[in-house]
C-alpha positions in Angstrom: 3.1 -29.2 5.6 1.4 -27.4 2.7 2.2 -23.6 2.2 -0.4 -21.6 0.5 -0.6 -17.9 -0.6 -3.6 -15.8 0.3 -4.4 -12.5 -1.4 -7.1 -10.0 -0.2 -8.2 -6.7 -1.6 -9.2 -3.5 0.3 -10.3 -0.1 -1.0 -10.0 3.5 0.0 -10.2 7.0 -1.4 -7.6 9.5 -0.7 -6.1 12.7 -2.1 -2.5 13.9 -2.4 -0.2 16.4 -4.1 3.1 15.3 -5.5 5.5 18.1 -4.4 8.9 18.3 -2.7 10.4 21.3 -1.0 13.9 20.1 -2.4 12.7 21.4 -5.9 11.7 24.9 -7.0 8.1 25.4 -8.2 9.3 25.1 -11.8 11.1 21.7 -11.1 8.0 20.4 -9.2 5.7 21.3 -12.2 8.3 19.7 -14.6 8.7 16.6 -12.7 5.2 16.0 -11.3 3.1 17.7 -14.0 -0.6 17.9 -13.3 -0.1 15.9 -10.1 1.6 19.0 -8.6 -1.8 20.9 -8.6 -1.6 23.0 -5.5 -5.2 21.8 -4.6 -4.2 18.2 -5.0 -6.2 15.4 -6.6 -7.6 12.1 -5.5 -7.7 8.4 -6.3 -9.7 5.4 -5.5 -6.9 3.1 -4.4 -7.2 -0.7 -4.3 -4.7 -2.6 -2.1 -4.0 -6.1 -2.5 -2.1 -7.9 0.3 -0.5 -11.2 -0.3 0.4 -13.5 2.8 1.7 -17.0 2.9 1.9 -19.7 5.5 1.2 -23.3 6.3 -2.4 -24.4 5.8 -3.8 -25.2 9.2 -4.9 -28.8 9.2 -7.9 -28.0 11.4 -9.2 -24.9 9.7 -7.8 -25.5 6.1 -6.8 -21.8 6.2 -3.5 -19.8 6.0 -5.2 -17.3 8.5 -8.5 -16.2 9.6 -10.0 -13.8 7.1 -12.0 -12.1 9.7 -8.8 -11.3 11.7 -7.1 -10.0 8.5 -10.0 -7.9 7.6 -10.2 -6.4 11.0 -6.5 -5.6 10.9 -6.7 -4.0 7.5 -9.8 -2.0 8.4 -8.3 -0.6 11.6 -4.7 0.0 10.4 -5.1 0.7 6.6 -8.6 1.7 5.6 -9.5 3.9 8.6 -6.0 5.5 8.5 -6.0 6.5 4.7 -9.7 6.6 3.6 -10.9 10.2 2.8 -7.6 11.5 3.9 -5.1 14.0 2.3 -2.0 11.8 2.3 0.3 14.9 2.5 -1.0 15.6 6.0 0.0 12.3 7.4 3.3 11.8 9.5 4.6 9.1 7.2 4.7 11.6 4.4 6.1 14.5 6.4 9.5 14.0 4.8 8.6 11.9 1.8 6.6 12.7 -1.5 3.2 11.0 -1.2 3.8 8.9 -4.4 2.0 5.6 -4.6 5.5 3.9 -4.5 5.9 5.5 -1.0 2.3 4.6 -0.1 3.0 0.9 -1.0 6.0 0.9 1.3 4.0 2.5 4.2 1.2 -0.1 3.7 3.8 -2.9 3.6 5.2 -1.7 6.9 1.7 -1.8 8.4 0.8 -5.3 7.2 4.2 -6.6 8.4 2.7 -6.1 11.8 0.0 -8.7 11.1 1.4 -11.8 12.7 -0.9 -14.6 11.7 0.9 -15.2 8.2 4.1 -14.1 6.4 3.7 -10.9 4.4 4.8 -11.6 0.8 3.8 -8.5 -1.1 1.6 -5.4 -1.2 0.2 -4.3 -4.5 -1.5 -0.8 -4.8 -3.5 0.3 -7.8 -3.8 4.0 -8.1 -5.5 4.1 -11.5 -6.4 1.5 -14.1 -3.0 2.4 -15.8 -0.8 2.7 -12.6 -0.1 0.0 -10.0 2.8 -0.6 -7.7 4.1 -3.7 -5.9 6.4 -3.7 -2.9 7.9 -6.9 -1.4 10.0 -5.4 1.2 13.8 -4.8 1.0 14.5 -8.4 -0.2 15.0 -8.8 -4.0 12.2 -11.1 -5.2 13.1 -14.2 -7.2 12.5 -14.0 -10.9 9.0 -14.6 -11.9 7.5 -14.2 -8.4 5.9 -10.7 -9.0 
């Protein structure tokens, strides 16, 4: 049976402040720079999720895109869009970096059961993007 990869993109806008109580004010400024602004700052995030699975012989699809879009809208876009990430429970004990956001979004899409989650890619800016493929070490050349 043929296995295919499907990638789909979603967008949301959110704010955050990079800060940790484990550091002094000076350490936070030194480590996080302008991203430690007490008033925070925002990004227009782009999330690309990659799933894989057998191509269904009847539909010709890895999974139904309408089902994937509904899942993403409910569990990712509605959760994060126009939100201060620092106020969310998932960042209660973690710095709201995009690395940590990628891990959180990966956890969410792992609950979509219609196909196997391969990777989550999150673009924070045109210069910064982050990939998370779970705890497994990806094979060389797969990212």
